[in-house]
C-alpha positions in Angstrom: -29.3 -18.2 38.4 -30.6 -14.8 37.3 -32.1 -14.7 33.8 -30.2 -12.6 31.3 -33.2 -11.4 29.2 -33.3 -9.5 26.0 -34.8 -6.0 25.8 -35.8 -3.9 22.8 -32.6 -2.2 21.8 -34.0 0.9 20.2 -37.1 2.9 21.0 -38.5 6.1 19.6 -41.5 7.7 21.4 -43.5 10.8 20.7 -46.4 12.2 18.7 -45.7 12.1 15.0 -42.6 9.9 15.4 -44.1 7.4 12.8 -42.9 9.9 10.2 -39.3 8.9 11.2 -39.8 5.4 10.0 -38.2 6.0 6.6 -35.0 7.3 8.2 -34.9 4.4 10.6 -35.2 1.8 7.8 -32.7 3.6 5.7 -29.9 2.2 7.9 -30.9 -1.3 7.0 -31.3 -0.9 3.2 -27.7 -2.0 2.4 -28.0 -1.9 -1.4 -30.3 -1.3 -4.4 -31.8 -4.8 -4.1 -32.7 -4.5 -0.5 -36.4 -4.7 0.3 -38.5 -4.4 3.5 -41.7 -6.4 4.3 -44.5 -4.5 5.9 -47.1 -6.6 7.7 -50.0 -4.2 8.3 -53.4 -4.8 9.8 -55.9 -4.7 6.9 -58.2 -2.3 8.7 -55.7 0.4 7.5 -55.7 -0.6 3.8 -57.8 2.3 2.8 -56.8 4.7 5.5 -54.6 7.8 5.8 -52.0 5.6 7.6 -51.6 3.5 4.5 -50.4 6.6 2.6 -47.8 7.3 5.2 -46.0 3.9 5.0 -42.6 4.7 3.6 -42.5 1.7 1.1 -40.0 1.8 -1.7 -40.6 0.3 -5.1 -39.0 -3.1 -4.2 -40.8 -3.4 -0.8 -43.6 -5.8 -0.1 -46.7 -4.7 1.8 -48.9 -7.5 3.0 -52.3 -6.5 4.5 -52.8 -9.1 7.3 -56.2 -10.1 8.6 -56.4 -10.4 12.4 -60.2 -10.9 12.7 -59.0 -14.2 14.3 -56.0 -14.4 16.6 -52.7 -15.4 14.9 -52.4 -19.1 13.9 -49.3 -21.0 13.1 -50.7 -21.9 9.7 -51.1 -18.2 8.9 -47.6 -17.5 9.9 -46.3 -20.3 7.7 -48.3 -19.0 4.8 -47.0 -15.5 5.2 -43.4 -16.7 5.5 -43.8 -18.7 2.3 -45.3 -15.7 0.4 -42.2 -13.7 1.3 -39.9 -16.4 0.2 -41.7 -16.6 -3.1 -41.5 -12.9 -3.5 -37.7 -12.8 -3.8 -34.7 -15.1 -3.9 -33.2 -13.3 -0.9 -34.1 -12.4 2.6 -35.7 -9.0 3.3 -33.7 -6.3 5.0 -36.4 -6.1 7.7 -39.9 -6.9 8.7 -42.2 -4.2 10.0 -45.4 -5.0 11.9 -48.0 -2.2 12.1 -51.2 -2.8 14.1 -52.3 -4.2 17.4 -50.9 -7.1 19.3 -51.9 -9.7 16.8 -50.2 -7.9 13.8 -47.1 -7.4 15.9 -47.1 -11.0 16.9 -47.3 -12.0 13.2 -44.4 -9.8 12.4 -42.3 -11.3 15.2 -43.2 -14.8 14.2 -42.5 -14.3 10.5 -39.2 -12.7 11.2 -38.2 -15.8 13.1 -39.5 -18.3 10.5 -37.6 -16.6 7.7 -34.4 -17.9 9.3 -35.5 -21.1 11.1 -36.7 -24.3 9.3 -40.0 -26.1 9.6 -43.3 -24.8 10.9 -43.9 -22.1 13.5 -45.8 -24.8 15.4 -42.5 -26.6 16.0 -41.3 -23.6 18.1 -44.3 -23.1 20.4 -42.7 -23.2 23.8 -39.7 -21.7 25.6 -36.3 -21.1 24.0 -36.7 -23.5 21.0 -35.6 -21.0 18.4 -32.0 -21.5 17.4 -31.2 -18.8 14.8 -31.7 -15.0 15.2 -34.6 -13.4 13.4 -34.6 -11.0 10.5 -34.3 -7.4 11.7 -37.9 -6.5 12.9 -39.7 -3.4 13.9 -43.0 -3.1 15.9 -45.4 -0.2 15.6 -48.5 -0.5 17.8 -51.8 1.1 16.8 -53.4 -0.3 19.9 -51.9 -0.1 23.4 -52.1 -2.7 26.2 -50.9 -6.1 25.0 -47.2 -5.3 25.6 -46.4 -7.2 22.4 -44.1 -4.4 21.4 -41.7 -5.3 24.2 -42.3 -9.0 25.0 -40.2 -12.0 24.1 -43.1 -14.0 23.0 -45.3 -14.2 19.9 -48.6 -15.8 20.9 -49.9 -18.3 18.4 -52.7 -20.9 18.2 -51.3 -24.1 16.7 -52.9 -27.4 15.8 -52.9 -28.6 19.4 -52.4 -25.6 21.7 -52.3 -21.8 22.1 -48.7 -21.0 23.2 -46.2 -18.4 22.4 -42.8 -18.7 20.7 -40.9 -17.6 23.7 -37.3 -16.6 22.8 -34.8 -13.8 23.2 -34.7 -13.8 19.4 -38.5 -12.8 19.3 -37.9 -9.4 20.8 -38.2 -6.5 18.4 -35.0 -4.7 17.4 -36.8 -1.4 17.1 -40.2 0.0 18.2 -41.9 3.2 17.2 -44.4 4.4 19.8 -46.5 7.2 18.4 -49.6 8.1 20.5 -51.3 9.6 17.5 -51.7 6.1 16.1 -54.1 5.1 18.9 -56.2 8.2 18.9 -59.1 6.8 16.9 -59.5 3.4 18.5 -63.1 2.5 19.3 -63.9 2.9 23.0 -64.7 -0.7 23.8 -61.6 -2.0 21.9 -59.4 0.5 23.7 -60.8 -0.6 27.0 -60.3 -4.4 26.4 -56.8 -3.9 25.1 -55.9 -1.5 27.9 -57.2 -3.9 30.5 -54.7 -6.5 29.1 -51.8 -4.4 30.6 -53.8 -3.6 33.8 -54.3 -7.4 34.3 -50.6 -8.0 33.4 -49.6 -5.8 36.3 -52.1 -7.2 38.8 -50.8 -10.7 38.1 -47.2 -9.6 38.1 -47.4 -7.6 41.3 -49.2 -10.4 43.1 -47.0 -13.2 41.8 -44.4 -15.4 43.5 -41.8 -14.3 40.9 -42.1 -10.7 41.9 -38.8 -8.7 42.3 -37.8 -5.1 42.5 -37.3 -4.9 38.7 -40.7 -6.1 37.7 -42.3 -4.3 40.6 -41.0 -0.9 39.5 -42.4 -1.3 36.0 -45.6 -2.9 37.2 -46.4 -0.2 39.7 -45.8 2.6 37.2 -47.9 0.8 34.6 -50.8 0.3 36.9 -50.7 3.9 38.1 -50.9 5.0 34.5 -53.9 2.7 33.9 -55.7 4.2 36.8 -55.0 7.7 35.4 -56.4 6.6 32.0 -59.4 4.5 33.1 -60.4 6.1 36.4 -59.3 9.7 36.2 -59.5 10.4 32.5 -57.0 13.1 32.6 -55.1 14.8 29.8 -52.6 13.0 27.5 -54.4 9.7 28.0 -53.2 8.2 24.7 -49.6 9.0 25.7 -50.1 7.5 29.1 -51.8 4.3 27.8 -49.0 3.7 25.4 -46.4 4.0 28.2 -48.6 1.8 30.4 -48.4 -0.9 27.8 -44.7 -0.6 27.5 -44.1 -0.7 31.3 -46.6 -3.5 31.7 -44.7 -5.6 29.1 -41.4 -4.8 30.9 -42.9 -5.8 34.2 -43.6 -9.4 33.0 -40.3 -9.6 31.2 -38.6 -10.5 34.5 -41.7 -11.9 36.1 -44.8 -13.6 34.7 -48.6 -13.3 34.3 -50.9 -15.6 36.2 -54.3 -17.2 36.6 -56.2 -14.9 34.2 -53.9 -15.3 31.3 -53.6 -19.0 31.7 -57.4 -19.4 31.6 -57.9 -16.9 28.8 -55.6 -19.0 26.6 -57.9 -21.9 26.9 -60.9 -19.7 26.2 -59.3 -18.3 23.1 -58.1 -21.6 21.7 -61.5 -23.3 21.9 -64.0 -20.5 21.5 -61.9 -18.0 19.4 -62.3 -15.3 22.0 -59.9 -12.4 21.4 -57.2 -11.9 23.9 -58.2 -8.6 25.4 -61.9 -9.3 25.9 -61.0 -12.9 26.9 -58.9 -11.6 29.8 -61.7 -9.3 30.9 -64.2 -12.2 30.9 -61.9 -14.4 32.9 -60.7 -11.7 35.3 -64.2 -10.8 36.4 -64.5 -14.3 38.0 -61.1 -14.2 39.9 -62.1 -12.5 43.2 -60.6 -15.4 45.0 -57.1 -14.7 43.6 -57.0 -11.0 42.9 -59.8 -9.4 45.1 -58.5 -5.8 45.0 -57.6 -5.9 41.3 -61.0 -7.4 40.4 -62.8 -4.8 42.4 -60.9 -1.9 40.8 -61.4 -3.5 37.3 -65.2 -3.5 37.9 -65.1 0.2 38.8 -63.3 0.8 35.5 -66.0 -1.3 33.6 -68.7 0.7 35.3 -67.1 4.0 34.3 -66.8 3.0 30.7 -70.2 1.2 30.5 -68.7 -2.1 29.6 -70.9 -5.1 29.5 -69.1 -8.4 29.2 -70.5 -11.6 27.4 -71.8 -14.2 29.8 -72.5 -17.9 29.8 -69.9 -18.7 27.2 -69.4 -22.2 28.5 -73.1 -23.0 29.0 -73.9 -26.2 27.2 -70.3 -26.6 26.0 -69.5 -30.1 25.0 -67.4 -32.0 27.5 -64.5 -32.6 25.1 -64.3 -28.9 24.3 -64.3 -28.1 28.0 -61.5 -30.6 28.6 -59.5 -29.1 25.7 -59.8 -25.6 27.4 -58.4 -27.2 30.6 -55.6 -28.9 28.7 -54.5 -25.6 27.0 -54.6 -23.8 30.3 -52.5 -26.4 32.1 -49.7 -26.3 29.6 -48.8 -22.8 30.9 -46.9 -24.0 34.0 -44.8 -20.9 34.6 -48.0 -18.8 34.8 -49.5 -21.1 37.4 -46.3 -21.2 39.5 -46.0 -17.5 39.5 -49.6 -17.1 40.6 -49.8 -19.9 43.2 -46.3 -21.1 44.0 -44.4 -24.3 43.5 -47.2 -26.4 44.9 -49.8 -25.0 42.4 -50.8 -28.4 41.0 -52.3 -29.3 44.4 -54.3 -26.0 44.3 -55.4 -25.7 40.7 -56.7 -29.1 39.8 -58.5 -30.0 36.6 -61.8 -30.0 38.4 -61.1 -26.5 39.8 -60.2 -25.1 36.3 -63.3 -26.7 34.8 -65.4 -25.2 37.5 -64.0 -21.7 36.8 -64.7 -22.1 33.1 -68.3 -23.3 33.8 -68.9 -20.1 35.8 -68.1 -18.1 32.7 
């Protein structure tokens, strides 16, 4: 059966379109008591962007810290803070920041309407009730979080997304001006996330014409940004992220993302750089993509951390393997239905030890 998946229903793109946010939210402010929650990366707390957030007097701005990748405990804490703020649900939740800030916004919007802990919903299609209206505004481009049906969280036992049609944003605002001042190395690591998305999607067993069309466009835009360095690179990178996210919506990622989840859960490695670290060791699976990726690294003078697993205790190494193996759809997309015979625990451990 073909999957009937959810897409972002409303999108605005263009330089300066962040200024339209007030008008967009006005449609959801049903009465005088309505309020909106803004979850904003705390790096912007004393920035010009903070002054442009169209918060009304009843709105609640929470400056979220994403020095570490989102954890279920943090989602639960943020959800409770909002419930304590008012005796009613907000009219909307707006996430402003990179992939982690947007993932927090998606997760909180879900947990405001679903009981229990966010850790209870790590998996596929476990959410039962629709989320609060939620808006995503990326200030980094590459994760595809603005269009994906998952919010990636580290829980007590695993790093795994809340994968649900209810997770998808109702509205996204794509303003290339918001990514203009991102530091070069961070821009590279996040941009490589979408490049690697597409390499994995285009080489996967789940590939179809839908995901191929988006994946090919995204990877071409990545090449223009990271190899050609032409004009309008911020606009192109923002659209590469969007198209890359759409490519995996009807497909999947693969070996790199599965392994990077284990790296992140145990060592706390951020997703973008974690993908880069892992991908550099995957010549066996994605030879052309890895070769092109190394050309991009050379052009941007990127030097990756090495020997992360050197001297790592056996129990931590085993935990990394456990976390990676949970992601069965990723392995099947990469290696086919018989992936368990190919990607054994010993093989995964060997790959980690090389890193």
